[in-house]
C-alpha positions as CSV (number, residue, x, y, z in Angstrom):
1,X,136.2,109.8,101.2
2,X,133.4,108.2,98.7
3,X,132.1,108.8,95.4
4,X,128.6,108.4,95.0
5,X,126.9,107.7,91.6
6,X,123.2,107.7,91.2
7,X,121.2,106.9,88.0
8,X,117.8,108.3,88.5
9,X,114.7,109.1,86.2
10,X,115.1,112.7,84.7
11,X,111.7,113.9,86.1
12,X,112.9,113.1,89.6
13,X,115.8,115.4,89.5
14,X,114.1,118.3,91.2
15,X,113.0,116.2,94.0
16,X,116.4,114.6,94.5
17,X,118.0,118.1,94.5
18,X,115.6,119.3,97.0
19,X,116.2,116.4,99.4
20,X,119.9,116.8,98.8
21,X,119.9,120.5,99.8
22,X,117.8,119.6,103.0
23,X,120.6,117.1,103.8
24,X,123.1,119.9,103.5
25,X,124.6,118.3,100.4
26,X,125.1,121.1,97.7
27,X,127.9,119.9,95.4
28,X,127.2,117.5,92.6
29,X,127.8,116.9,89.0
30,X,124.6,116.0,86.9
31,X,124.8,114.6,83.4
32,X,122.1,113.4,80.9
33,X,122.8,109.8,79.9
34,X,121.1,106.9,78.3
35,X,120.8,103.3,79.7
36,X,118.4,100.5,80.6
37,X,118.1,98.1,83.4
38,X,115.2,95.9,84.2
39,X,112.8,98.1,82.2
40,X,114.4,96.8,79.0
41,X,113.1,99.7,76.9
42,X,109.9,99.8,74.8
43,X,108.6,99.8,71.3
44,X,107.2,102.6,69.2
45,X,105.5,102.8,65.7
46,X,106.5,105.5,63.5
47,X,105.0,105.8,60.0
48,X,104.2,102.1,60.2
49,X,107.6,101.1,61.2
50,X,108.2,99.6,64.5
51,X,111.2,100.9,66.4
52,X,112.7,99.2,69.4
53,X,113.9,101.8,72.0
54,X,116.2,99.9,74.4
55,X,118.2,102.9,75.8
56,X,116.0,105.1,78.1
57,X,116.8,108.5,79.2
58,X,118.2,108.9,82.7
59,X,120.2,111.4,84.9
60,X,123.4,110.6,86.4
61,X,124.5,112.3,89.6
62,X,128.0,112.1,90.9
63,X,128.8,113.4,94.4
64,X,132.1,113.2,96.2
65,X,131.5,113.2,100.1
66,X,133.4,112.6,103.3
67,X,132.6,109.4,105.3
68,X,130.1,111.3,107.6
69,X,128.0,112.4,104.6
70,X,127.6,109.0,102.8
71,X,124.5,108.0,104.7
72,X,122.6,111.4,104.6
73,X,123.4,111.6,100.8
74,X,122.1,108.0,100.0
75,X,119.0,108.6,102.2
76,X,118.3,112.0,100.4
77,X,118.6,110.4,96.9
78,X,116.4,107.6,97.9
79,X,113.8,110.0,99.4
80,X,113.7,112.1,96.2
81,X,113.9,109.4,93.6
82,X,111.8,106.6,94.9
83,X,108.6,105.9,93.2
84,X,108.2,102.2,94.2
85,X,108.1,101.2,90.5
86,X,110.6,99.6,88.3
87,X,113.2,102.0,86.8
88,X,113.7,104.2,89.9
89,X,117.3,103.7,89.4
90,X,120.5,102.8,91.1
91,X,123.1,104.1,93.6
92,X,126.9,103.0,93.5
93,X,129.2,103.9,96.2
94,X,132.9,103.9,95.3
95,X,136.0,104.4,97.4
96,X,137.6,107.5,96.5
97,X,141.4,107.4,97.0
98,X,142.3,111.1,96.3
99,X,140.7,114.5,95.8
100,X,142.7,117.6,94.8
101,X,141.0,121.2,94.8
102,X,142.8,122.8,91.6
103,X,142.4,126.3,92.9
104,X,144.2,126.0,96.3
105,X,146.0,122.8,96.1
106,X,144.1,121.2,98.9
107,X,144.1,117.4,99.1
108,X,141.8,114.7,100.8
109,X,138.8,115.6,102.8
110,X,139.5,119.4,102.8
111,X,139.4,119.4,99.0
112,X,135.8,117.9,99.1
113,X,134.5,120.5,101.7
């Protein structure tokens, strides 16, 4: 079992969801987050005062999958999020030692579904 965490541009979320659904991946957690990478932010001028904006809006996807769904999930995220420009995001894959479905008490790969 793996936990796939992806940081993507907010406007790419519909495309990523569409690609994930086509790959038969329907379970995910989505959060709005702030962060920066190579983009390093930007500056804005408001009423003559320069403001440095170095934390940008991002969307964080968390998807727990069984081993056979890792590659299709990663491929779908890349397909939906890639623009070829700086700031497309990152994907992290973490080993998931245990998963428990609260409703039924199922454990392991059966709990992920």
